[in-house]
N, C-alpha and C positions, 0 to 999 in steps of 0.2 A: 538386418545387417547381413552383408555377405560373409559367408564363412571363408576365412583366409585359406589359401592353398599352399601346402608345403611342396617344394620341389627337391627331389633327390639331387644332391650335388656330388660330383666326383670327389672322393677324399683320398689324398695321398697318405698311405699308411707307412710309417717308418717305425723302426724298433721291432719289438716282438709281436708276432701275429697269432700266437697261440697262448693258451693259459699255461704258465710255467709254475710248478709247485703250488697250484691252486690260486695263484695271484691273478687279478683281473688285468686285461690288456686293453689297449686303445681300440684294437679291432673289435672286441666284444662290445665296447661302448658304441662304436660306429654301427655295428650290426643292429643293436637295439634302436638306435636313432633312425636308421633306415626303415626298420619295421614300423616305427611310429609314423613316419612319413606315409608309408603305404596304407596303414590303418586309417589315418586321417583322410587320405584321398578317397578311401572307400567308405567314408562317413562313419567309421567305427571309432567314435571319439573316445569312448571309455578305454578301448584297447590302445589307441594312440597315446593317451595320457599314461597308461601303464608302461608302455615301452619307453617313452621319453623319461619317465621317472627312474626306470632301471638304468637307462643310459647315463642319467645324471648321477645316480648313486655310484656307478662305476668310475665316472670321471672324478668324483670327489675322492675316491680311494686312490686314484692315480696321482692326484696332486697336480704338480706343475705340468706334467705330460698331458693331462686331460683338460687343462684350463680352457683352451679355445672351444672345445666341444661343449664343455660345461656352460660357458657363457651363451653359446648359440641355443642350447636347450632351455636355459632359464628364460630366454627372451620369448620362447614359444609357449611355455606352459600357461601363463595367465590367459592368453587368448583362447587356448584350447579349453580351459575350464569354463570360460565365458560362453563359448560356442556350445558346449555341452549343456550349460544351464538354459540357454535359449532354445535348444532342441527340446528339452524337457518341457519348457513353457509352451512351445508350439504343439506339443503332444498333450497339452492340458494336464500335465502331471504337476500341479501347482505346488504341492508340499515338497515334492522331490526337487523341483526347480528352486524353491526357496533355499533348501539345504545346499544346493549346488552353487547358487549365487553367493551364499555366505562363504563357501569353500573358495570360490573365485577371489573374493576379497582377501582371504587369508593368503592365498598363493601370490596374488598380485602385489600385496603389501610386502611379503617376504622377498620377492624379487624386484621390488622397487618400481613396479609398473603402476604408478598412481592413477594414470588415465583409466586403465581397466578397473582398478579398485574402486574409483569413484563412480564409474559407469555401472558397475554391478551393485554398489551400495544404493544407488538411486532406484534400482528396480525392486529391491526387496520390500520396501514399504508398500509399493503399488500392488505387489502380489498378496500381501497380507490384507490390503484393502479389498482386493477381488475376492479372497476367501471370506472376508467379513460380509460382503454383499451376498455371496452364495448362502452363507449360514443364516443371514437375516431373512432372506427370501424363503428359507425353510423353517422360519420361526424358531431357530436355534439362537435365542437371545444371548445366553451366556457365551456361546461360541463366537458369535458376531462381535460381542463386546470385547472379548479378548483379542480378536484380530484387529479391530479398529484401534484399540489402545496400543497394540504393538506397532501399528502403522505410524501413530503420532509420536511414539517413543523414538522410533527410528528417524522420523522426519517431522520435526515440530512445526513445520510450515505447511503441512498437508491439510488444506482447507476442507476438501471433500471428506476426509476421514473425520474431522471434527464435526462436520455437518451430519454424518451418519451416526456418530455418537449421540448427537443431540436428538436425532430421530428415535434412537433406542430409549433415551431417557424420557422422551415425550410419551412413548408407548408404555413405559413402566411408571409414569407419573412421578418422576423424580424432578421436581421443579427446579431445585437449586442447580443440579448438574445439567439439566436441559439448558437453562439460561447461560450457564458458564460456557458450555460448548457452542451454543448458537452465537454468543457474543464473540467467541474466539474465531468462529467461521467468518463472521462479518468483518472483523478486523483484518484477517488474512486476505480475504477476497478483495477488500478495498486496496490493500497494499499491493496485491498481485494483479490488480485491474481485471479481476475475474467477475464480470458483470452477471453472468448466468448463475454462479454459485451465490453471489451477493443477493440477487433478487430472490432466489429460492429460500435463503436463510432468513431474510427479512419477512417474507411471506409466512413462513412457518412460525417464526417468533410472534408476529402479529396475531395470527389465528389462535395460537395456543393461549396467549394471555387475554385475548378478547373473550374467549369462552370463559376463562376463569373470572374475568371482570363481570361478565353478565350473570354468571352463576352466583357470585358474591352479592350482587345487587338484588337478585331475585330472593336470596336468603336473608336480605336486609343486613348484610355484613358490609356496611358502607365504607368503612375504613379500608377493608380489603379490596372492595370494588374500585376505590380511588387509586390504591397502590397498583393494582393490576392494570387499570385503565391508563395510568401514566406510563407504565412500561410498554403497553400496547402502542401508544402514540410515538414512543421513542423508535419503534420499529417501522411505523407508518403514520406519519403526522397527518396524512390525508384520510384517515379512517373516520368517517362521519359517525359510525356506530360507536366507536370508542369515545369520541368527544361527547356524544349524547349520554352514554353511560356515566361519564364523569359529571355531566351537568345534573343528572338525576341524583347521583350520590352526594354531590355537594349540596343540593337543595335539601336532601334528607338530613344533612348535618348543619343546616342553616348557614351555609357558607355562600351567601347570595352572590357576591361579586365573582367568586370562582365559578359558580353555576352559570352566570351570565356569560363569562368569558368562554367557557367550554361550549355552551349552547351556540354562541356565535361562530365558533370554530366548526361545529357540526353543520351549521347552515351553509358555511362557506364551501364545504366539501360534499354536502349532500346533493344528489342530482335533482334537477328541476322537476320534482314530483311532489305536488302539494300534500298528498296523503302521507308521504314519508317524512315531510318536514313538519307535519302537524304535531307529532309527539315532541319535537324539539321546541316548537313555539309554545307548547303547553308548559314545558319546564321554564322557559323564559318568562311566561306569564306568572308562574309561581314566584320566581325570584324578584321580578319587578314589583309585584303586589306586596311582597314582604318588605321591600324597601320603600313602600308608600309612593312608588312611581306609577301613578294611576294611568297616565297617558300611554306609557310603554307597555304596561300590563294589559290594558284594553286592546292595544294594537296586536300584541302577541296572542292573546286569547282569540281574537277574531281570525287570525291566521291558523289557529289550532282547531277551529270549529269545522272540522272535516272528518268524515269517516268515524272511527270508533271514539274519537275525542270530541265529537261535535256536541253531544249532550252535556258533558262535563264543562266544556269551554263556554257554552251558551249560559249555563248556570252561573258561572263566574261573571260573565258579561252583564247579565240581566239582574241577578239576585244579589251578588256580592258587591261588585264594583259599580253596578248601575251605570255602565258606559253609555255615552251618547251615541 
């Protein structure tokens, strides 16, 4: 944003032009005002603000006599504070910039410049988000967590901040807060038509719970495997691996119909690689055989008789089911 420029305007001074009995004069207010203009034009924003505030204080003491100058000065201060905040931001003095943007909101609200107040308010959560990224990159987990939480406290619609909170909770293995924040990210990204953040959040959610589902299945915690598998497909219904894990876990719990349904979903999304499909067909064979559906069981085991599943599948075909 371009920094606004102040122009010195000729001022007709009437009344007293010197300090009488220690009392402020309009001339003193104008002098401070003009110093503020010159400081601003020299890009000395701190000095400009100081001079304008002195001018304003004098005008307030003058009462009606200083009212016009007071109004002019009040109109300038919010933008000056905003420009100073932006200058600090460009100089990468992020923490100082945050403090100055907050001061800008105060000043703009005081002088009823709601456009500047809102503009400054929108920047503050973005700067906390930036600080959070910097701290997260340096593995300062507590510091990053504090910054991202501040960002969402200031802007409850900040999808990317929720996403990074989820990333932190993934790193610290806080499953409950991970899911809460990744779900919030997805809801906001959908509402804001932010396809990039939406895709990233769904991918992270899928991968996190897919690992948990597979670990639970390996540890024979089949109830957990089913729970995590169902969460996984909520993030990505096309995950063939998640559907396969569900099929295997359902079979382990003798839920044959659920196993068949999940296995068929896995086959629908698995790429045309017979070796990858073999493990899915093997689970189908187990479920159909348990339901005494010999025809489908035999067909499934025949499709499973590839690679590492070949020996086990052929045993079922020849010795158990005696398929034709």
